[in-house]
C-alpha positions in Angstrom: 50.0 24.8 -42.9 53.2 25.8 -41.2 53.5 25.8 -37.3 54.2 29.3 -37.6 50.9 30.3 -39.4 48.9 27.8 -37.0 50.4 29.7 -33.9 49.3 33.0 -35.4 45.9 31.9 -36.2 45.4 30.7 -32.7 46.8 33.8 -31.2 44.4 35.9 -33.5 41.1 33.9 -32.4 42.2 33.2 -28.8 40.0 36.1 -27.3 36.9 34.8 -29.2 37.5 31.2 -28.0 37.9 32.3 -24.6 34.7 34.4 -24.8 32.8 31.1 -26.2 34.4 29.0 -23.4 33.1 31.6 -20.8 29.7 31.5 -22.3 29.4 27.7 -22.2 30.7 27.7 -18.6 28.0 30.4 -17.8 25.2 28.4 -19.5 26.4 25.1 -17.6 26.4 27.0 -14.2 23.1 28.7 -14.8 21.5 25.5 -15.6 22.6 24.0 -12.4 21.5 26.9 -10.4 18.1 26.7 -12.1 17.8 23.0 -11.2 19.1 23.6 -7.5 16.6 26.4 -7.4 13.8 24.0 -8.5 15.0 21.5 -6.0 14.9 24.2 -3.3 11.4 25.2 -4.5 10.4 21.6 -4.0 11.6 21.5 -0.5 10.1 24.9 0.4 6.7 23.5 -0.9 7.1 20.3 1.2 7.9 22.4 4.2 5.3 24.9 3.5 2.4 22.4 3.1 3.7 20.1 5.9 3.1 16.9 3.9 5.5 14.2 3.3 6.5 13.4 -0.3 8.5 10.4 -1.8 11.9 10.9 -2.8 12.3 9.9 -6.5 15.7 9.6 -8.0 17.1 7.7 -11.1 13.7 5.9 -11.4 13.6 4.7 -7.8 11.4 5.8 -5.0 12.5 6.0 -1.4 10.9 6.9 2.0 11.5 10.5 3.3 11.6 9.5 7.0 14.5 8.8 9.2 12.6 5.9 10.7 13.0 3.9 7.4 15.8 1.3 7.1 15.9 -1.3 4.3 16.4 -4.9 5.6 19.7 -6.3 3.9 20.8 -9.8 3.1 22.6 -10.2 6.5 19.3 -9.3 8.2 17.5 -12.0 6.2 20.2 -14.7 7.1 20.0 -13.7 10.8 16.2 -13.9 10.7 16.0 -17.4 8.8 18.6 -19.2 10.5 19.3 -17.7 13.9 15.8 -16.3 15.1 13.4 -18.4 16.8 10.2 -18.9 14.9 7.1 -18.6 17.3 4.2 -18.9 14.8 3.3 -22.4 16.2 0.5 -23.0 13.4 -1.4 -25.9 14.5 -1.5 -28.9 12.3 -5.0 -29.7 13.3 -7.6 -27.7 11.4 -10.2 -28.2 14.1 -7.9 -25.8 16.4 -7.6 -23.3 13.5 -11.4 -23.5 12.9 -11.9 -22.6 16.6 -9.4 -19.8 16.8 -9.8 -18.4 13.4 -13.5 -19.5 12.1 -14.1 -18.8 8.4 -17.8 -18.2 7.3 -18.2 -19.5 3.8 -20.6 -16.8 2.2 -23.7 -18.0 0.5 -24.9 -16.6 -2.9 -27.9 -15.2 -1.2 -25.7 -13.2 1.3 -23.2 -11.9 -1.2 -26.1 -10.8 -3.5 -27.8 -8.9 -0.5 -24.4 -7.4 0.3 -23.8 -5.9 -3.2 -27.4 -5.0 -3.9 -29.2 -3.7 -0.8 -29.0 0.1 -0.2 -25.9 1.0 1.8 -26.4 4.8 1.5 -26.9 5.0 5.2 -24.6 2.2 6.4 -21.2 0.8 5.9 -20.8 -2.8 4.9 -17.5 -4.8 5.0 -16.4 -8.5 4.6 -12.8 -9.4 5.5 -11.6 -12.0 3.0 -8.4 -12.5 4.9 -5.0 -10.9 5.3 -5.3 -7.3 3.8 -8.2 -8.2 1.4 -11.5 -6.7 2.4 -14.6 -6.3 0.3 -16.7 -3.2 1.2 -20.0 -1.5 0.1 -19.5 2.1 0.6 -22.0 4.5 -0.6 -23.4 1.7 -2.9 -20.0 1.2 -4.5 -18.4 -2.1 -4.2 -14.5 -1.9 -3.5 -12.0 -4.6 -3.1 -8.8 -3.8 -1.3 -5.3 -5.6 -2.0 -7.2 -8.6 -3.6 -5.5 -12.0 -2.9 -7.7 -15.1 -3.4 -4.9 -17.5 -4.3 -3.4 -20.3 -2.0 0.1 -18.8 -1.9 1.5 -15.3 -1.7 4.2 -16.1 -4.1 5.4 -15.8 -7.8 5.2 -19.6 -8.0 2.4 -21.9 -6.9 4.6 -24.7 -5.3 6.4 -22.4 -2.9 6.2 -19.5 -0.7 3.9 -18.4 2.2 0.7 -20.5 2.0 -2.7 -19.7 3.2 -3.6 -21.4 6.4 -7.3 -20.0 6.5 -9.3 -20.5 3.3 -11.1 -17.8 1.5 -14.7 -17.3 2.3 -15.8 -16.8 -1.2 -14.3 -17.1 -4.7 -14.1 -14.1 -7.3 -16.4 -15.9 -9.8 -19.3 -15.9 -7.1 -19.0 -12.1 -6.3 -21.7 -10.4 -8.4 -20.1 -7.0 -8.6 -16.9 -5.1 -8.1 -16.7 -1.4 -9.1 -13.1 -0.5 -7.9 -10.0 -2.1 -6.8 -7.4 -0.1 -4.6 -3.9 -1.6 -4.4 -1.5 -0.4 -1.7 1.8 -1.8 -3.3 3.1 -4.6 -5.6 4.3 -7.3 -3.2 2.8 -10.7 -3.8 0.6 -10.8 -0.7 -1.1 -7.4 -1.9 -1.0 -7.8 -5.7 -1.7 -11.4 -6.9 -1.8 -11.9 -10.6 -4.3 -14.7 -10.6 -6.8 -12.7 -8.6 -6.3 -9.6 -10.7 -6.7 -11.4 -14.0 -9.8 -13.2 -12.6 -11.4 -9.9 -11.7 -10.6 -8.3 -15.0 -12.1 -11.2 -16.9 -15.3 -11.0 -14.9 -15.8 -7.3 -14.3 -13.3 -5.5 -16.7 -13.1 -7.1 -20.1 -15.9 -6.0 -22.6 -18.1 -4.6 -19.9 -20.1 -1.5 -20.2 -19.2 -0.3 -16.7 -16.0 -1.8 -16.2 -13.9 -2.1 -13.0 -11.6 0.6 -12.3 -8.2 0.2 -10.7 -6.3 2.6 -8.4 -2.6 2.1 -7.9 0.5 3.8 -7.0 2.8 5.5 -9.5 4.7 2.8 -11.6 2.3 -0.1 -10.9 0.4 0.8 -14.1 3.2 -0.7 -16.0 2.5 -4.1 -14.4 -1.2 -4.0 -15.3 -0.4 -3.1 -18.8 2.1 -5.9 -19.0 -0.7 -8.1 -17.7 -3.0 -7.1 -20.5 -5.0 -4.5 -18.6 -4.6 -1.1 -20.2 -7.8 0.8 -19.5 -9.1 2.3 -16.3 -5.9 2.0 -14.4 -5.2 5.2 -12.4 -1.8 5.8 -11.2 -1.1 8.1 -8.2 1.7 9.6 -6.2 1.1 10.6 -2.5 -1.7 13.0 -2.0 -3.1 13.0 -5.5 -6.7 12.2 -6.0 -9.5 11.1 -8.5 -13.2 11.3 -8.4 -14.8 8.1 -9.3 -18.8 7.7 -9.3 -19.8 9.5 -6.0 -16.5 8.9 -4.2 -12.9 10.5 -4.2 -9.9 8.2 -4.0 -6.7 9.8 -2.5 -3.4 8.1 -2.3 -1.5 8.6 1.0 1.9 7.9 2.3 3.0 4.7 4.0 6.6 3.7 5.1 7.3 0.7 2.9 8.8 -0.7 -0.1 8.0 -2.5 -3.4 9.4 -5.2 -5.5 8.3 -8.2 -7.7 11.7 -9.4 -8.9 15.4 -8.8 -8.7 15.5 -5.7 -11.0 12.5 -3.6 -10.0 13.0 -2.8 -6.3 11.3 0.4 -5.4 10.3 1.4 -8.9 6.6 1.5 -8.1 5.2 3.7 -5.3 3.6 2.2 -2.1 0.9 4.0 0.0 -2.6 3.8 1.6 -5.9 5.1 0.5 -8.4 7.7 1.7 -11.9 7.1 0.2 -14.3 9.6 0.9 -18.0 10.5 0.0 -19.9 13.8 0.8 -20.5 12.5 4.3 -18.2 9.8 5.2 -14.4 8.7 5.0 -12.7 5.4 5.1 -8.8 4.8 5.4 -6.9 1.8 4.2 -3.3 2.0 5.5 -2.0 -0.8 3.3 1.4 -2.2 4.5 3.5 0.1 6.5 5.8 0.8 9.3 5.3 3.5 11.8 6.3 7.0 11.1 5.2 10.8 11.3 2.8 10.7 8.3 0.0 9.3 10.1 -0.4 12.6 12.0 -0.3 14.4 8.8 -3.1 12.2 7.3 -5.2 12.7 10.7 -4.7 16.5 10.3 -5.7 16.7 6.8 -8.6 14.2 6.6 -9.4 13.2 10.2 -11.6 12.1 11.9 -11.9 9.1 9.8 -15.1 7.0 10.0 -13.7 3.5 9.3 -10.3 2.5 9.0 -8.2 -0.6 7.9 -4.9 -0.9 9.8 -2.3 -3.8 9.8 -1.5 -5.6 13.0 0.6 -8.6 12.1 4.0 -9.9 10.5 5.9 -7.7 12.8 8.7 -10.1 14.4 11.6 -9.8 14.9 11.4 -6.2 15.5 15.0 -5.4 14.6 14.2 -6.3 11.0 10.4 -5.9 10.6 9.9 -2.5 12.4 10.5 -0.2 9.5 8.1 -1.9 7.2 5.5 -3.5 9.3 3.7 -2.1 12.5 3.2 -4.0 15.6 0.0 -3.9 17.4 1.2 -1.0 19.7 2.0 1.1 16.6 -1.1 0.1 14.9 -3.1 1.6 17.8 -1.0 4.7 17.5 -2.0 5.0 13.8 -5.6 4.6 14.9 -5.3 7.6 17.3 -3.1 9.6 14.8 -5.6 9.4 12.0 -8.5 10.0 14.3 -10.3 6.8 13.4 -13.6 6.3 15.0 -13.8 2.5 14.1 -10.7 0.4 13.0 -10.6 -3.0 11.6 -7.5 -5.2 11.9 -5.9 -6.6 8.8 -2.6 -8.1 7.7 -2.8 -11.1 10.1 -4.5 -14.3 10.5 -4.0 -15.7 7.0 -0.5 -16.0 5.9 2.6 -16.7 8.2 4.9 -14.1 7.0 7.0 -13.3 10.1 7.8 -15.0 13.4 5.2 -13.8 16.0 2.6 -16.3 17.5 -0.1 -16.5 14.9 -2.7 -15.4 17.4 -0.6 -12.8 19.1 -1.6 -9.8 17.2 -5.2 -10.2 18.1 -4.3 -10.9 21.9 -2.0 -7.9 22.0 -4.5 -5.6 20.4 -7.0 -5.7 23.2 -4.4 -5.2 25.8 -3.0 -2.3 23.9 -6.4 -0.5 23.5 -6.6 -0.7 27.5 -3.1 0.6 27.8 -4.0 3.7 25.6 -7.1 4.0 27.5 -9.1 3.5 24.1 -12.4 1.8 23.8 -11.9 -1.8 22.6 -14.9 -1.8 20.5 -13.1 1.0 18.5 -10.4 -1.1 17.0 -11.5 -4.7 16.4 -10.7 -8.1 14.6 -13.2 -9.4 12.2 -13.9 -12.9 11.3 -13.2 -14.2 7.9 -16.3 -14.0 5.7 -18.7 -12.5 8.2 -20.9 -9.7 6.8 -20.5 -6.7 9.0 -22.8 -3.7 9.0 -22.2 -0.3 10.8 
C-alpha cells in the first residue's frame, strides 16, 4: 500500500477512531467514578452508623484510628539495646509461687466445672496470659489458648512461660468453642490448637467450633483444620448453640512470619446469651472504639481486658494498653466485672513483672471505681459469679 493511500484511509476513518477513543475514555472515567462513589458510600455508611471499620487495601488490613502507629526496626533496636529492662523476674521459684501462685486443677474440679449447671452463674478459670476457660450458659469456651512453654515459632527460643499451666488440654473433658483474637504466637499457638482439634474436633459428633478474624481461617486450613472455622470482620456475628459471637474492633496488628504482616484481621469478642454478655478485648492499644462497643453492647456483665506488656510506652502504647488505659476500657464498655489478662505468665515487655497488678488497684482508686469490679485472678483457681 502506498503512503498516499494509507494517509487517505487514515483521514477517512479518523472521525470513527476519535469516537471510539472518546467512548473508551468515557467508559474508563465512568468506571472510576463508580468506584469512587462506592468508596464514598462506604465512608458515608461508616459515618452514619458510627462504627469503626478496618482499612483493607491490597490484601492488607490497617487500623483506622489516628492513635495507631506501627513500631519500626529502629524502635526495636532502641528498645532491645538502649532501654532498661525492669522485669526483675526472680530466679527463685518460691518467690514466684508466693507472688503468683498456680493452683493445679484436679480431675474432679475440672469435671465439676464443665458439667455442673451454669445457667444461672458464670464460671471462669484463668489459665494464664490471655487464656481463660469459661463456662457460660453451659457452653465451654476457651479464649486465645496457649498451653505451650514458649510463645514462639520454635521451641528452643522466644518468650518462655514463667508460670506453669494449671491444667493440660488432655485433662479438660469438654470444649465447645475457641475464640481467637489474632494470630500472634502468644495468642494463637499451633501445638495447643492441634491438641484441641485432636481431642475435640477430629471425628466428633459435636465438634469444637473456632471463631477467628478474617484471614486466620487460611492458617487453620493449612494446619489441617477445615471444618467449623468461622471467619469474621469487625461487627459481624454468628449464632452458636444458645450464644451469639460478635467480632469487635481492637487496635493491634497481625503476623506469623516475614511475608504475612496484617493479612489477617485482629479484634476482640462479645459473646452474649439472652440475659448476659461477656467481652474479651484480646490484645489492643487504647482508641475510640471502646466507647463504640460500650454504646452498642454495654453494659457488659463480665469482661477480660489486658493490663500487661506495656513498657516502653513510646513503642508499646499503640498496640498494648497499660493499666490506666485498661481501666478506661473497663469504663468505656461499661463493664460490671472485669478480669485482668495478658500479664503474669510471659515476660513480653520491660515493666516489673508484678507492676500491672500493683498499678491496677491504685488506678481504680484514682478513677473512683470499686476495686472489686476490676480484679486479677490466680492461675488455675475456679471462680464462680
